[in-house]
N, C-alpha and C positions, 0 to 999 in steps of 0.2 A: 366880839368882832363887830365891824361896822357894816351898815347896809350898803348895797351897791350904789345907791344915790350919794351917800356920804363919801364913799371912796371916790366916785367920779368927780364930785365937787372938789375934794382935796387934791386930786390929781390935776384937774383943770386949773386950780388956783396955785398949784405948786406948793401946797402946804403939807405935804407928807413929810414927816420928820422921822428921825431914827427912833424916837420914843414911840411914835405910832406903830412902828414895826416890831417892837420888842415883845417877845413871848418869854415866858418863864419855863425853865426846865431844870429841875433839881436846884432851884434857887439862882440859876445863872440865866443871863439874858441871851436869847438866841433870836435870829431874825427869821428863821424858818426851818423847814425840813425838805431835803431833796430825796426823791425816791426814783430809783431806776430798776424796774422789775426785771429787765433782761439779765442784769448781773446780780440780782438779789441784793440790792443795796438800798439802805435807807439811813440817812445821817443828818445830824443837826448842822445848821449853818450858823456860824459865829461871825461877828463883825471883825474884819481885819485878816491879815495874812502873815502875821508874825509866826515864828517857829512855835511859840507857846500856844497860839491859837490853833495852828494846824495840827498840834499834838492832841487837841481835844476833839476836832472834827473838821468839817469843811469850812473854809474861810471865804468871806465876801470881800472882794477888792473895794476898799473904802471909797474910792472915787467913782465907782460904777453905780449904776442905777439899782434901786431896790425892786422896782415893779415894771415900769415901762422902759423901753429902750434896751440897752445892752446890760443885762445882769451878769456880772462876771464872778466866777467862783473858782477856788483853787483847793487842791487836796494832795496829800502825799500819796505816792504809789507804793511805798514800802516803809519799813521802820517800826520801832517800838518806843513806847514812852518809858519814863523812869520806873513805872510799875511793871514793865515787861509786856504791856498790852499792845496789840497790833494797832498801828496808826496809819496803815496803808489804805486809807478810806477810798482812794481812787485807783487801787491796784488792778481792778478789772475794767477800767475805762477803755482800755485798748481792745476790748471785745465788742464794743458798740459798733453798729453799722448804720448807714443812712436809713432813715425811716423809723428807727427805734424811738420809743416814747420815754420822756422824762417828766416827772411831776414836781412842781415847786409849791409847797404849802407855805403860806405866809399869813400874817395877821389879818389880812383882808379876805382870805380864801385860798384858792389854788389856781395855778396856771399850768397848762399842759403844753409841752414842747415836743417837737419832732426833730431828731438829728438830721441836719442838712449837709454838714461838712465835717470831715475829720482830716486833720493835717498835722504834720510836725513842723514846729517853728523854732527859730533860734531862741535861746534863753533871754536874749536882749530885745526880742521883738515884742513891743508892747502895743503894736497897732491893733491887735485883736481886742484890746480893752477900751478902745475909743467909743464914745457915745454913738448911738444909732437912732435913726428915726423909726426903724422897725423894731418890734419887740422880739428879742432873742435872748438866749442863755448861752454863755460861753464858759466852758469848763476847761481847766488847765491843770496838768500834772506833769511830772518829770517823765522822760522816756527812759525806761530801765536800761542801765548800762551806757547811756549817752548823756553825760553830765551837761553838755551844752545845748541839749534839745528838750523841747517841751511838746507834749501831746496836747492838741487843742481840738476840742469838740464843740462845734457851733450848732445851736438848735434854734429853730424858728417856732414862735408861739402859734398854736393852732386853736 
């Protein structure tokens, strides 16, 4: 891992690359780990939100930030993969409440977030993915039984 000074320099220069953020887990590249104690969840974060990616773990929206600004993640709330394993990584996201804590472990260390807003959005509403000048984490999953709705959990970095 990098020292805080190196991280700050890279961030200020805008030189943080995907390669800087890659961690290895069982030979696969991941960009981090998300941990939500309240719902007893800890999962790997992979780059991208394709169905194949979301079958492995939590996906990072490719056009969103990795560290500062709006870090956007997606996960299934139900389903199984080809091996019959549960892939509903965000199935208990609906149990979160304002004030709950989420930890994002990444190549540079960890960031702690507090849930500030929980809302349902239309499946076509991508405004929650827009860049932000404040550091936040946006989590998105389907709303069970509501094909056109998504549960959106917005968290502010503390």
